[in-house]
C-alpha positions as a Markdown table, in Angstrom:
| # | Residue | x | y | z |
|---|---|---|---|---|
| 1 | Met | -7.5 | -19.2 | 19.9 |
| 2 | Glu | -3.7 | -19.2 | 20.3 |
| 3 | Glu | -3.6 | -23.0 | 19.8 |
| 4 | Ala | -5.6 | -22.6 | 16.6 |
| 5 | Leu | -3.2 | -20.0 | 15.3 |
| 6 | Ala | -0.3 | -22.3 | 16.1 |
| 7 | Glu | -1.9 | -25.1 | 14.2 |
| 8 | Ile | -2.3 | -22.8 | 11.1 |
| 9 | Asn | 1.3 | -21.6 | 11.5 |
| 10 | Ala | 2.5 | -25.2 | 11.3 |
| 11 | Val | 1.5 | -25.4 | 7.6 |
| 12 | Ala | 4.5 | -25.2 | 5.4 |
| 13 | Gly | 4.9 | -21.7 | 3.9 |
| 14 | Val | 2.8 | -19.9 | 6.6 |
| 15 | Arg | 4.7 | -17.0 | 8.2 |
| 16 | Gly | 2.1 | -16.2 | 10.8 |
| 17 | Ser | -1.6 | -15.6 | 11.5 |
| 18 | Phe | -3.8 | -13.3 | 13.5 |
| 19 | Val | -7.4 | -12.5 | 14.4 |
| 20 | Cys | -8.7 | -9.0 | 14.2 |
| 21 | Asp | -12.1 | -7.6 | 15.0 |
| 22 | Asn | -14.5 | -6.4 | 12.2 |
| 23 | Leu | -12.9 | -2.9 | 12.4 |
| 24 | Gly | -9.4 | -4.4 | 11.8 |
| 25 | Thr | -7.9 | -4.1 | 15.3 |
| 26 | Met | -5.8 | -7.1 | 16.2 |
| 27 | Ile | -7.2 | -9.3 | 18.9 |
| 28 | Val | -4.6 | -12.1 | 19.1 |
| 29 | Ser | -1.6 | -12.9 | 16.9 |
| 30 | Ala | 0.9 | -15.6 | 16.3 |
| 31 | Val | 3.3 | -13.9 | 13.8 |
| 32 | Met | 7.0 | -14.0 | 13.7 |
| 33 | Thr | 8.7 | -11.0 | 15.2 |
| 34 | Gly | 9.2 | -8.2 | 12.8 |
| 35 | Leu | 6.0 | -8.9 | 10.8 |
| 36 | Asp | 3.6 | -7.6 | 13.5 |
| 37 | Ala | 4.1 | -3.8 | 12.9 |
| 38 | Ser | 1.3 | -3.5 | 10.4 |
| 39 | Phe | -1.4 | -5.7 | 11.9 |
| 40 | Asp | -4.0 | -3.0 | 12.4 |
| 41 | Ala | -3.4 | -1.6 | 8.9 |
| 42 | Ile | -3.6 | -5.0 | 7.3 |
| 43 | Gly | -6.7 | -5.9 | 9.4 |
| 44 | Arg | -8.3 | -2.6 | 8.5 |
| 45 | Glu | -7.7 | -3.1 | 4.7 |
| 46 | Val | -9.0 | -6.6 | 4.8 |
| 47 | Thr | -12.2 | -5.8 | 6.9 |
| 48 | Gln | -12.9 | -2.7 | 4.7 |
| 49 | Thr | -12.6 | -4.8 | 1.6 |
| 50 | Met | -15.0 | -7.4 | 3.0 |
| 51 | Ala | -17.4 | -4.6 | 4.1 |
| 52 | Ala | -17.3 | -3.0 | 0.7 |
| 53 | Leu | -18.1 | -6.3 | -1.0 |
| 54 | Glu | -21.0 | -6.8 | 1.5 |
| 55 | Thr | -22.5 | -3.4 | 0.7 |
| 56 | Thr | -22.5 | -4.2 | -3.0 |
| 57 | Gly | -24.2 | -7.5 | -2.4 |
| 58 | Glu | -21.1 | -9.6 | -3.1 |
| 59 | Ala | -20.2 | -10.8 | 0.4 |
| 60 | Val | -17.4 | -13.3 | 0.6 |
| 61 | Ser | -16.1 | -15.5 | 3.3 |
| 62 | Glu | -12.5 | -15.7 | 2.0 |
| 63 | Leu | -10.1 | -13.3 | 0.4 |
| 64 | Asp | -6.9 | -14.4 | -1.1 |
| 65 | Phe | -4.3 | -11.7 | -2.1 |
| 66 | Ala | -1.3 | -12.8 | -4.1 |
| 67 | Tyr | 1.8 | -10.5 | -4.1 |
| 68 | Glu | 5.2 | -11.0 | -5.6 |
| 69 | Gly | 6.8 | -11.6 | -2.2 |
| 70 | Ala | 3.8 | -12.8 | -0.1 |
| 71 | Arg | 0.3 | -14.2 | 0.0 |
| 72 | Leu | -2.4 | -13.1 | 2.4 |
| 73 | Val | -5.5 | -15.3 | 3.0 |
| 74 | Ala | -8.3 | -13.9 | 5.1 |
| 75 | His | -11.4 | -15.7 | 6.4 |
| 76 | Asp | -14.6 | -14.2 | 7.8 |
| 77 | Leu | -15.4 | -15.6 | 11.3 |
| 78 | Glu | -18.5 | -13.4 | 11.4 |
| 79 | Lys | -17.5 | -11.6 | 14.7 |
| 80 | Ala | -13.9 | -11.3 | 13.6 |
| 81 | Val | -11.6 | -12.0 | 10.7 |
| 82 | Leu | -8.7 | -14.6 | 10.6 |
| 83 | Val | -5.7 | -13.4 | 8.6 |
| 84 | Val | -2.9 | -15.7 | 7.4 |
| 85 | Leu | 0.4 | -14.3 | 6.1 |
| 86 | Cys | 2.1 | -16.7 | 3.8 |
| 87 | Glu | 5.0 | -17.3 | 1.4 |
| 88 | Pro | 3.9 | -17.0 | -2.2 |
| 89 | Glu | 4.4 | -20.7 | -2.8 |
| 90 | Val | 2.4 | -21.9 | 0.3 |
| 91 | Glu | 0.6 | -25.2 | -0.3 |
| 92 | Ile | -2.8 | -23.6 | -0.6 |
| 93 | Ala | -4.8 | -26.8 | -0.6 |
| 94 | Met | -3.2 | -27.9 | 2.8 |
| 95 | Leu | -3.8 | -24.4 | 4.2 |
| 96 | Arg | -7.4 | -24.4 | 3.2 |
| 97 | Leu | -7.9 | -27.8 | 4.7 |
| 98 | Thr | -6.3 | -26.7 | 7.9 |
| 99 | Leu | -8.3 | -23.5 | 8.0 |
| 100 | Ser | -11.6 | -25.4 | 7.5 |
| 101 | Val | -10.8 | -27.6 | 10.5 |
| 102 | Val | -9.6 | -24.8 | 12.7 |
| 103 | Met | -12.5 | -22.4 | 11.8 |
| 104 | Ala | -15.1 | -25.1 | 12.5 |
| 105 | Arg | -13.5 | -25.6 | 15.9 |
| 106 | Leu | -13.3 | -21.8 | 16.6 |
| 107 | Lys | -16.9 | -21.3 | 15.7 |
| 108 | Gly | -18.0 | -24.1 | 18.0 |
| 109 | Asp | -15.9 | -23.1 | 20.9 |
| 110 | Thr | -17.9 | -21.1 | 23.5 |
| 111 | Glu | -14.8 | -19.5 | 25.1 |
| 112 | Thr | -13.6 | -18.3 | 21.7 |
| 113 | Gln | -17.0 | -17.0 | 20.8 |
| 114 | Ser | -17.4 | -15.2 | 24.1 |
| 115 | Arg | -14.0 | -13.6 | 23.5 |
| 116 | Leu | -15.0 | -12.5 | 20.0 |
| 117 | Glu | -18.5 | -11.4 | 21.1 |
| 118 | Ala | -16.8 | -8.9 | 23.5 |
| 119 | Arg | -15.2 | -7.2 | 20.5 |
| 120 | Ala | -18.0 | -7.7 | 18.0 |
| 121 | Glu | -18.6 | -4.8 | 15.7 |
| 122 | Glu | -20.3 | -4.6 | 12.3 |
| 123 | Lys | -18.0 | -4.4 | 9.3 |
| 124 | Glu | -18.1 | -1.0 | 7.7 |
| 125 | Val | -16.3 | 1.0 | 5.1 |
| 126 | Val | -15.0 | 4.2 | 6.7 |
| 127 | Gln | -15.0 | 7.0 | 4.1 |
| 128 | Asp | -12.0 | 8.8 | 5.7 |
| 129 | Glu | -9.9 | 5.6 | 5.1 |
| 130 | Val | -10.8 | 5.2 | 1.4 |
| 131 | Asp | -9.5 | 7.4 | -1.4 |
| 132 | Glu | -12.0 | 9.5 | -3.2 |
| 133 | Met | -12.2 | 7.5 | -6.4 |
| 134 | Ser | -12.7 | 4.2 | -4.5 |
| 135 | Trp | -15.5 | 5.8 | -2.4 |
| 136 | His | -17.2 | 7.1 | -5.6 |
| 137 | Leu | -17.0 | 3.7 | -7.3 |
| 138 | Leu | -18.4 | 2.0 | -4.2 |
| 139 | Glu | -21.3 | 4.4 | -4.2 |
| 140 | Val | -22.0 | 3.7 | -7.8 |
| 141 | Leu | -21.9 | -0.1 | -7.2 |
| 142 | Lys | -24.2 | 0.2 | -4.2 |
| 143 | Lys | -26.8 | 2.1 | -6.4 |
| 144 | Gly | -26.6 | -0.6 | -9.0 |
| 145 | Arg | -27.7 | -3.4 | -6.6 |
């Protein structure tokens, strides 16, 4: 998995990448020093967003968050989530091409899959980690399915 992250990090504009379990806890990372302090918080936000979309019937395999000073791209690996931290001007086509190749390799690698299976959890939205208004909106959306 570490080699796969290094390959992703070689794309111009990528600051680093990590894999977290479906609850958001970091499994492995390849991020520049100083950016690693918030992995679990970032992972938790990404996995909860994916879980919320799944519960409303709008499951996604990729999330792309664009901020003024950064871009975050996340891909669902089913048993885990791959998160890539980027510069805002990252060459997104090259990143997506690299991610397609790397993810196919990770999904087909038995050692990687065994490592991820050991940490496999279902994605879930944890009410204590969501503000009251967001929780209410999520409940309304789930009822509308």
